[in-house]
C-alpha positions as MATLAB code, in Angstrom:
seq = 'MNAKRFGTGKGQVLVILSVAALVMVGFVALVIELGRLGTAKHEMNQAADAAALAAGMRLPNQKTGAQSAISVAELNGAEAVEVQYPKARSVSVTCSQALPSLLAGMWGVKTTQVRAACSQTQTDPVTSVTRHLRPLAVHPSTYTLSKSVTLTLAVLPKDAKALAKKTASRYVALSLGGTGATTYVENMEVGYAGTVAVRDTLKTEAKSMAKANRTAIVKDPKTRQALFQQAGRAPYNDDGATYSHPDYPYGDPRIALVAVGSNFGGGVTKRNVDVAGFAAFYVRAVSKDGRQLTGRFLEYSVSPGPATDAGQTDYGLRTCWFVR';
ca = [
     -61.416  -14.193   12.038;
     -58.942  -13.756   14.826;
     -56.166  -15.111   12.614;
     -57.209  -12.747    9.833;
     -57.211   -9.699   12.089;
     -53.796  -10.729   13.470;
     -52.327  -10.945    9.984;
     -53.714   -7.532    9.015;
     -52.337   -5.951   12.186;
     -48.910   -7.439   11.547;
     -48.865   -5.957    8.050;
     -49.791   -2.542    9.386;
     -46.968   -2.697   11.920;
     -44.489   -3.556    9.171;
     -45.691   -0.622    7.100;
     -45.409    1.721   10.079;
     -41.938    0.405   10.903;
     -40.836    0.843    7.293;
     -42.089    4.416    7.196;
     -40.488    5.120   10.574;
     -37.201    3.664    9.346;
     -37.298    5.874    6.255;
     -38.061    8.916    8.371;
     -35.234    8.018   10.744;
     -32.792    7.526    7.863;
     -33.868   10.850    6.383;
     -33.521   12.575    9.738;
     -30.043   11.117   10.273;
     -29.059   12.154    6.748;
     -30.382   15.660    7.427;
     -28.426   15.898   10.668;
     -25.273   14.716    8.910;
     -25.864   17.161    6.049;
     -26.408   20.093    8.402;
     -23.353   19.085   10.418;
     -21.204   18.965    7.304;
     -22.535   22.351    6.200;
     -21.868   23.810    9.633;
     -18.323   22.469    9.671;
     -17.663   23.742    6.156;
     -19.093   27.161    7.061;
     -16.808   27.332   10.102;
     -13.813   26.400    7.948;
     -14.686   29.079    5.385;
     -15.102   31.677    8.145;
     -11.642   30.815    9.437;
     -10.208   30.893    5.925;
     -11.773   34.294    5.204;
     -10.577   35.730    8.535;
      -7.009   34.531    8.019;
      -6.929   35.622    4.383;
      -8.322   39.086    5.148;
      -5.759   39.546    7.918;
      -2.941   38.519    5.571;
      -4.097   41.023    2.948;
      -4.837   43.754    5.495;
      -1.376   43.541    7.013;
       0.108   44.172    3.567;
      -1.881   47.313    2.765;
      -1.392   49.438    0.711;
       0.330   46.766   -1.404;
      -2.655   45.271   -3.203;
      -0.659   42.908   -5.404;
       1.189   41.050   -2.656;
      -1.846   41.384   -0.386;
      -4.051   39.524   -2.856;
      -1.398   36.856   -3.416;
      -1.031   36.301    0.327;
      -4.799   36.194    0.853;
      -5.278   33.551   -1.841;
      -2.397   31.435   -0.534;
      -3.639   31.568    3.076;
      -7.244   30.869    2.089;
      -6.304   27.830    0.016;
      -4.201   26.463    2.871;
      -7.343   26.721    5.013;
      -9.504   24.741    2.575;
     -10.984   27.402    0.302;
     -11.435   26.343   -3.313;
     -12.267   29.791   -4.698;
     -11.068   33.139   -3.338;
     -12.167   36.631   -4.325;
     -10.132   39.624   -3.119;
     -11.465   43.154   -3.524;
     -10.200   46.577   -2.449;
     -13.315   48.755   -2.027;
     -11.269   51.599   -0.521;
      -7.618   52.595   -0.441;
      -7.068   51.267    3.077;
      -9.453   48.331    3.185;
      -9.702   44.846    1.716;
     -12.528   42.316    1.468;
     -12.030   38.572    0.996;
     -14.700   36.018    0.064;
     -13.913   32.303    0.331;
     -16.038   29.464   -1.020;
     -16.039   25.692   -1.141;
     -18.195   23.281   -3.168;
     -19.483   20.688   -0.701;
     -20.808   17.403   -2.211;
     -24.471   16.966   -1.263;
     -25.835   13.859    0.451;
     -29.531   14.379    1.052;
     -30.007   17.018   -1.641;
     -28.309   14.723   -4.120;
     -31.529   12.711   -4.370;
     -33.112   15.746   -6.061;
     -30.204   16.347   -8.422;
     -28.340   18.921   -6.333;
     -24.828   17.515   -6.490;
     -22.987   20.264   -4.566;
     -23.732   23.092   -2.152;
     -21.669   26.284   -2.277;
     -20.482   27.351    1.172;
     -19.286   30.962    1.374;
     -17.847   33.295    3.994;
     -16.545   36.849    3.782;
     -14.385   39.079    5.940;
     -12.943   42.566    5.596;
      -9.966   44.363    7.087;
      -9.419   48.097    7.266;
      -6.378   50.070    8.317;
      -6.752   52.103   11.481;
      -5.545   55.518   12.497;
      -1.818   55.768   13.374;
      -0.645   53.559   16.241;
       0.368   55.169   19.524;
       2.611   52.369   20.807;
       4.938   49.620   19.578;
       5.731   46.406   21.455;
       8.693   44.054   20.885;
       9.666   45.300   17.419;
      10.954   48.852   17.835;
      14.513   49.471   16.665;
      16.625   51.797   18.857;
      16.323   54.792   16.527;
      14.464   58.101   16.811;
      14.286   60.176   13.639;
      13.704   63.898   13.323;
      10.095   64.541   12.148;
      11.285   66.640    9.203;
      12.930   63.543    7.711;
       9.586   61.820    7.087;
       8.750   61.827    3.394;
       6.710   58.874    2.200;
       8.426   56.586   -0.333;
      11.156   59.034   -1.397;
      14.800   58.120   -0.843;
      16.297   59.940    2.145;
      19.637   59.842    3.934;
      19.677   60.212    7.712;
      22.791   61.209    9.654;
      23.519   60.054   13.197;
      23.468   62.740   15.880;
      24.744   62.444   19.448;
      23.227   64.487   22.266;
      23.931   66.966   23.714;
      26.753   67.697   21.230;
      24.423   67.873   18.210;
      21.479   69.579   19.930;
      21.734   72.674   17.724;
      21.656   70.601   14.547;
      18.587   68.725   15.791;
      16.860   72.002   16.657;
      16.669   72.917   12.984;
      13.309   72.365   11.308;
      14.889   70.495    8.401;
      17.393   68.368   10.283;
      18.002   65.085    8.425;
      19.126   63.443   11.629;
      18.425   60.493   13.885;
      19.627   59.519   17.359;
      20.500   56.143   18.879;
      18.156   55.193   21.717;
      19.127   53.531   24.960;
      16.330   50.963   25.365;
      16.609   48.516   28.250;
      20.253   49.361   28.839;
      23.176   51.334   27.494;
      26.158   50.469   25.361;
      26.892   48.841   22.022;
      25.984   45.279   23.063;
      22.423   46.188   24.039;
      22.095   48.517   21.059;
      23.120   45.806   18.587;
      20.706   43.301   20.134;
      17.825   45.788   19.980;
      18.658   46.585   16.382;
      18.817   42.945   15.284;
      15.735   41.552   17.059;
      13.827   44.623   18.234;
      13.378   46.050   21.715;
      11.405   43.582   23.875;
       9.440   46.235   25.760;
       6.710   48.724   24.860;
       7.284   52.330   23.819;
       4.374   54.764   23.529;
       3.726   58.269   22.250;
       4.682   60.927   24.836;
       7.261   58.629   26.443;
      10.595   60.275   27.213;
      13.570   58.142   26.189;
      17.281   58.333   26.855;
      19.754   58.393   24.001;
      23.168   56.780   23.856;
      25.946   59.022   25.172;
      28.437   57.725   22.611;
      28.230   57.322   18.859;
      26.735   54.002   17.749;
      28.117   54.326   14.211;
      30.328   51.241   14.483;
      27.490   49.326   16.141;
      25.275   50.264   13.177;
      27.639   48.531   10.772;
      27.597   45.425   12.962;
      23.843   45.346   13.615;
      22.673   46.324   10.151;
      25.307   45.145    7.667;
      27.226   42.187    9.104;
      27.429   40.628   12.550;
      30.091   37.872   12.536;
      28.971   36.587   15.943;
      25.200   36.243   15.580;
      24.880   36.419   11.778;
      21.606   38.214   12.497;
      22.427   41.675   11.171;
      19.419   43.090    9.319;
      21.025   42.741    5.895;
      22.128   39.184    6.703;
      18.580   38.252    7.714;
      17.107   39.922    4.631;
      19.537   38.130    2.335;
      18.136   34.735    3.278;
      14.934   33.065    2.085;
      12.118   33.928    1.772;
      13.227   37.554    1.277;
      16.505   37.285   -0.662;
      16.589   41.075   -0.538;
      19.832   42.763   -1.555;
      18.461   46.277   -1.142;
      17.980   46.982   -4.840;
      15.017   44.766   -5.661;
      11.922   46.635   -4.526;
      10.197   49.967   -4.972;
       7.370   51.410   -2.899;
       5.000   49.819   -1.981;
       6.192   46.427   -3.236;
       8.285   45.496   -0.206;
       7.653   42.006    1.209;
       5.893   42.135    4.544;
       8.227   41.315    7.417;
      11.400   42.086    5.455;
      14.164   42.535    8.085;
      15.316   45.679    6.291;
      12.063   47.356    7.381;
      12.833   48.935   10.754;
      10.106   50.292   13.021;
      11.482   53.524   14.473;
      10.327   56.280   16.792;
       9.703   59.796   15.528;
      11.168   62.191   18.073;
      10.574   65.707   19.349;
      12.195   67.947   21.941;
      15.654   66.538   21.269;
      18.090   67.305   24.080;
      15.656   67.520   26.978;
      16.173   66.456   30.578;
      18.943   67.206   33.040;
      21.539   65.365   30.954;
      20.352   67.043   27.734;
      20.250   63.576   26.152;
      16.512   62.845   26.250;
      14.009   62.747   23.409;
      10.198   62.655   23.490;
       8.248   60.201   21.322;
       5.913   61.945   18.872;
       4.950   58.925   16.762;
       6.191   55.844   14.923;
       7.284   55.076   11.376;
       8.583   52.219    9.222;
      11.923   52.840    7.508;
      13.333   50.541    4.823;
      17.132   50.567    5.208;
      18.709   50.260    1.774;
      22.299   51.191    2.595;
      24.648   52.188    5.412;
      27.670   54.446    4.949;
      31.100   52.934    5.504;
      31.513   54.822    8.771;
      28.072   53.684    9.972;
      26.732   57.194   10.545;
      24.412   57.543    7.567;
      21.368   55.404    6.776;
      19.789   55.627    3.335;
      16.307   54.312    2.646;
      12.609   55.100    2.387;
       9.731   55.610    4.780;
       6.836   53.233    4.068;
       3.173   52.836    4.854;
       3.157   49.730    7.021;
       0.893   47.711    9.325;
       1.760   46.022   12.603;
      -0.135   43.130   14.193;
      -3.514   44.074   15.735;
      -3.303   45.229   19.332;
      -1.733   48.691   19.658;
      -3.942   51.639   20.550;
      -4.647   54.163   17.794;
      -5.531   57.843   17.747;
      -7.224   59.838   14.992;
      -5.481   62.958   16.284;
      -2.034   61.387   16.115;
       0.322   62.739   13.454;
       0.398   60.179   10.665;
       3.858   58.777    9.999;
       2.533   55.763    8.080;
       2.523   53.085   10.803;
      -0.925   51.619   11.430;
      -2.652   48.379   12.372;
      -5.772   46.615   11.024;
      -9.260   45.878   12.330;
     -11.747   43.191   11.322;
     -14.942   44.476    9.726;
     -17.892   42.128    9.306;
];
């Protein structure tokens, strides 16, 4: 009898161990499945965030925004991308990935769809620009969205009367971080490294920067970084006659972030200008003498970070915010 009871007990232990092993295998499979789902969800969140930012930065250009969003999302592992524009200044991106099932595969569920969504919306006008401002301040009357305009260089205090007119199609050369043509050309080619904000008072160059304009914008034989030289290279290949509003490629070197000025000719030297806002100006052409700039003002977004103000006069330069 003792031998019989021993054999029965051994069989029960084997059954219990088998069941426990199955439970353990199932538990491990569940943990692995949940881990894979969690990782895939994280990847889709990152893909949606990056894609929405890419599209948001290109608003209001929905065509190139959607193309950029899809490209960025696919680079981040998304297999399907849906881009929608629910409002004029907002974009929503949904990314998905079909994840092969492990545990659920035993019940015929071969894949699990993992999705994530993110939205971007344009903010109110920015009140500061860091590292990308070109040394130009335009008269506020020159701002006309998307229409071709020609701006003429003014030098203070000599041209103060011309700048005092309400319809002055003028701009002034700013002295940012130093004076003279060398600093001006560097600021024009790569952007001023500091921060300029609304209500700042800036100095203007005492001499005409017309010749420096030709060097910094059209052709710089020393640096080869004039704006037109940069724009003529890949990926832009922009000769100034290719695009119409709003189909300009984001980051095109021909797009110059400029200050919008007020109170031209202030200060003791009569050479100061106050900052009233910021705009993006696409430079299509420069006159042979370097004084006149022809182009268009654009709606444009800068990288997230600058402060914004709903009460700020809108000159088309904004940033984007994430919206969940």
